[in-house]
C-alpha positions as CSV (number, residue, x, y, z in Angstrom):
1,M,72.5,137.3,239.1
2,S,74.5,134.5,241.1
3,K,71.9,131.9,240.2
4,Q,71.7,132.8,236.9
5,K,75.1,132.0,236.1
6,S,74.5,128.7,238.8
7,K,72.0,127.4,235.9
8,N,73.8,128.1,232.7
9,V,76.9,126.0,234.6
10,G,75.0,123.2,235.5
11,S,73.2,122.3,232.2
12,L,74.6,121.5,228.6
13,P,73.2,122.7,225.4
14,A,70.5,120.5,223.6
15,E,73.2,120.4,220.7
16,L,75.6,119.0,223.0
17,E,73.5,116.4,224.5
18,K,72.5,115.0,221.5
19,E,76.0,114.2,220.3
20,S,77.4,113.3,223.9
21,T,78.6,110.0,224.0
22,P,76.9,107.7,226.9
23,D,80.1,108.6,229.2
24,G,79.4,112.1,228.7
25,R,81.8,113.3,225.7
26,A,80.9,114.5,222.9
27,D,81.8,112.6,219.2
28,N,84.3,114.2,216.9
29,P,82.2,115.5,213.9
30,A,84.9,114.2,211.9
31,T,85.1,110.9,213.2
32,V,81.2,110.7,212.4
33,E,81.6,111.4,208.9
34,V,84.1,108.9,208.7
35,K,82.2,105.9,209.9
36,T,79.3,107.7,207.7
37,K,81.5,106.8,204.6
38,L,82.5,103.9,205.8
39,D,79.2,102.4,206.6
40,I,78.2,103.8,203.1
41,E,81.3,101.8,201.4
42,V,80.0,98.3,202.9
43,D,76.5,98.9,201.8
44,V,77.7,99.8,198.5
45,E,79.9,96.5,198.5
46,L,77.2,94.2,199.8
47,L,74.8,95.7,197.1
48,R,77.2,94.9,194.5
49,S,77.8,91.2,195.5
50,E,73.9,90.6,196.1
51,V,73.2,92.0,192.2
52,E,75.9,90.3,191.2
53,K,75.0,87.1,192.3
54,L,71.4,87.3,191.3
55,R,72.8,88.0,187.6
56,E,74.6,84.5,188.1
57,D,71.4,83.2,188.9
58,M,69.1,84.9,186.8
59,Q,71.6,83.2,184.1
60,E,71.8,79.7,185.4
61,H,68.0,79.5,185.4
62,K,67.7,80.9,181.6
63,D,70.4,78.4,180.8
64,K,67.9,75.5,182.5
65,Y,65.2,77.2,180.7
66,L,66.4,77.0,177.2
67,R,67.9,73.3,177.7
68,A,64.6,72.5,179.0
69,M,63.0,74.1,175.6
70,A,65.4,72.5,173.8
71,E,64.3,69.4,175.3
72,V,60.9,69.7,174.3
73,E,61.6,70.7,170.7
74,N,63.1,67.9,170.8
75,T,60.8,65.4,171.9
76,R,57.9,66.7,169.8
77,R,59.8,66.7,167.0
78,R,60.7,62.9,167.6
79,A,57.5,62.0,168.2
80,E,56.2,63.7,164.7
81,N,58.6,61.8,162.9
82,D,57.4,58.8,165.0
83,V,54.0,59.4,164.1
84,S,54.9,59.7,160.6
85,S,57.2,57.1,159.9
86,A,54.5,54.9,161.5
87,R,52.0,56.2,158.8
88,K,54.6,55.6,156.1
89,F,55.3,52.1,156.7
90,A,52.2,51.2,158.2
91,V,51.7,48.6,155.3
92,E,54.9,47.7,154.8
93,S,54.9,44.5,155.9
94,F,51.6,43.5,154.2
95,A,53.2,45.4,151.1
96,A,56.3,42.6,151.6
97,E,53.7,39.6,151.5
98,A,52.0,41.4,148.3
99,L,55.0,41.1,146.2
100,S,54.6,37.7,145.9
101,V,51.3,37.7,144.7
102,K,52.4,40.4,142.1
103,D,55.3,38.5,140.6
104,S,52.9,35.4,140.0
105,L,50.5,37.3,138.1
106,E,53.2,39.0,136.4
107,L,54.5,35.6,135.7
108,A,51.1,33.9,134.3
109,R,50.5,37.2,132.3
110,A,53.5,36.9,130.2
111,I,52.9,33.4,129.0
112,E,52.8,33.5,125.0
113,I,48.7,33.5,123.9
114,K,48.8,31.5,120.0
115,S,46.4,31.8,117.7
116,E,45.0,28.1,118.4
117,D,44.1,29.6,122.3
118,S,40.5,28.9,123.3
119,E,38.7,32.2,124.2
120,V,38.6,31.0,127.8
121,V,42.5,31.6,128.1
122,I,42.1,34.9,126.2
123,K,39.6,36.2,129.3
124,M,41.4,34.9,131.5
125,K,44.7,36.5,130.8
126,E,42.4,39.6,130.0
127,G,41.7,39.3,133.6
128,L,44.7,38.9,135.2
129,D,46.0,42.5,133.3
130,L,42.9,44.4,135.0
131,T,44.2,42.6,138.2
132,L,47.6,43.5,137.7
133,K,46.4,47.2,137.0
134,Q,44.3,47.2,140.0
135,L,47.3,46.1,141.9
136,D,49.1,49.0,140.5
137,S,47.0,51.2,141.8
138,V,47.0,50.1,145.0
139,F,51.4,50.2,145.3
140,S,50.8,53.7,143.9
141,K,48.0,54.8,146.4
142,F,50.7,53.9,149.5
143,N,53.8,54.6,147.6
144,I,55.5,51.5,146.2
145,K,57.5,51.8,143.6
146,E,59.3,49.1,141.3
147,I,62.9,48.8,141.1
148,A,63.4,48.0,137.9
149,P,67.2,48.4,136.6
150,Q,67.7,47.9,132.5
151,P,71.2,45.6,131.3
152,G,73.9,47.3,131.6
153,D,73.1,49.8,134.1
154,K,75.3,49.7,136.7
155,L,75.3,47.8,140.0
156,D,73.3,50.1,142.6
157,P,74.2,47.9,146.0
158,E,71.9,50.0,148.2
159,Q,69.0,48.1,145.5
160,H,70.1,45.4,143.8
161,Q,71.4,42.3,145.3
162,A,73.9,40.2,142.5
163,M,72.7,36.7,142.5
164,S,75.8,35.9,140.0
165,L,78.7,37.0,137.9
166,Q,79.2,36.2,134.1
167,E,81.6,37.3,131.8
168,S,80.8,39.6,129.0
169,T,82.4,41.7,126.0
170,E,79.0,44.0,125.5
171,V,78.6,44.8,129.0
172,P,81.4,46.7,131.5
173,P,82.5,44.7,134.7
174,N,80.5,46.2,137.5
175,H,77.4,46.7,135.4
176,I,74.1,44.8,135.0
177,V,74.0,41.9,132.4
178,N,70.6,40.5,133.5
179,V,67.4,41.2,135.5
180,I,66.0,38.0,137.1
181,Q,63.7,39.7,139.7
182,K,62.5,43.6,139.7
183,G,62.9,45.0,143.3
184,Y,60.2,47.2,145.0
185,S,60.6,49.9,147.6
186,I,58.0,51.5,150.3
187,H,58.6,55.8,150.4
188,D,62.2,55.3,149.7
189,R,62.6,52.4,152.0
190,L,63.5,49.1,150.2
191,L,61.5,46.6,150.6
192,R,63.3,43.9,148.2
193,P,66.2,44.4,146.0
194,A,66.7,43.8,142.8
195,M,68.0,40.3,141.7
196,V,70.5,41.1,138.4
197,I,73.3,39.1,137.3
198,V,76.6,41.2,137.3
199,A,79.4,41.3,134.6
200,K,82.7,40.8,135.1
201,V,85.9,40.7,132.9
202,K,87.0,37.8,131.4
203,S,89.7,35.3,132.1
204,E,93.0,35.8,130.3
205,E,92.7,32.1,129.1
206,Q,89.2,32.2,127.6
207,A,90.1,35.7,125.9
208,E,93.2,33.7,124.4
209,I,90.8,31.0,122.6
210,E,88.4,33.4,121.8
211,A,91.4,35.9,120.1
212,E,92.5,32.1,118.6
213,N,88.8,31.3,117.2
214,P,87.2,34.6,115.9
C-alpha cells in the first residue's frame, strides 16, 4: 500500500504534463485563450493589409493596362489616318501642276470661231473639247473639284483670294464682282483659291459726282 502511494505522488497526470511550462508550472487556461485571440486578431489584420495592398496593386496594373490599350488604339487610328491621307493626297502635287494645263486648254477653247474659219481650226477645237472632257474625267476620279464662284457671291476667304477691290453699286461690299481664275480643291483640301475682284463701298467724292451727273 505504501508503495502505491509513493508511485502516485512521484508522477503527474499526462494532461498536466502537456500543459506544464518549461519551469514545471502549468499555464492558466484563460491566459492561453487570450493569447490565442490576440494571435488571431494579428493574423486577420495582416491579412487585411495584404488584401488591401493586392487591391491597390491590381488597380494600378489595371490603370496601366487601360492606358496602354488607349495608346495602342490612338496609334492605330493615327496610322489609319496617315495611310488614308497618303492615299487621298498622293497626287496632290501632280494635280497642282496639271491645273495650269487645264487653264491653257480652256483659254484656247474660249476663242470664238468665226464662220470663215477653216475646217482645220474647227477640228482642232473639237480636239480641245475632247481633251478637256478627258481631263475633267481624270479630275473627277481623283476627287478634284472646281471652285467657280459667280459675280454677286459673298467672298469666302477659305476658298477665294481677293486680287483687287472695285467700287460697285450693283454688287454689295465684300462680294465678288468678277472671277479672274477658277480655284480647285482635292478631297476638300484647297489646291488653289479662286482669284476674284471684290466690291467695295464707293468713295463719298465719287458718289457726289454721280449724284450731280445722273
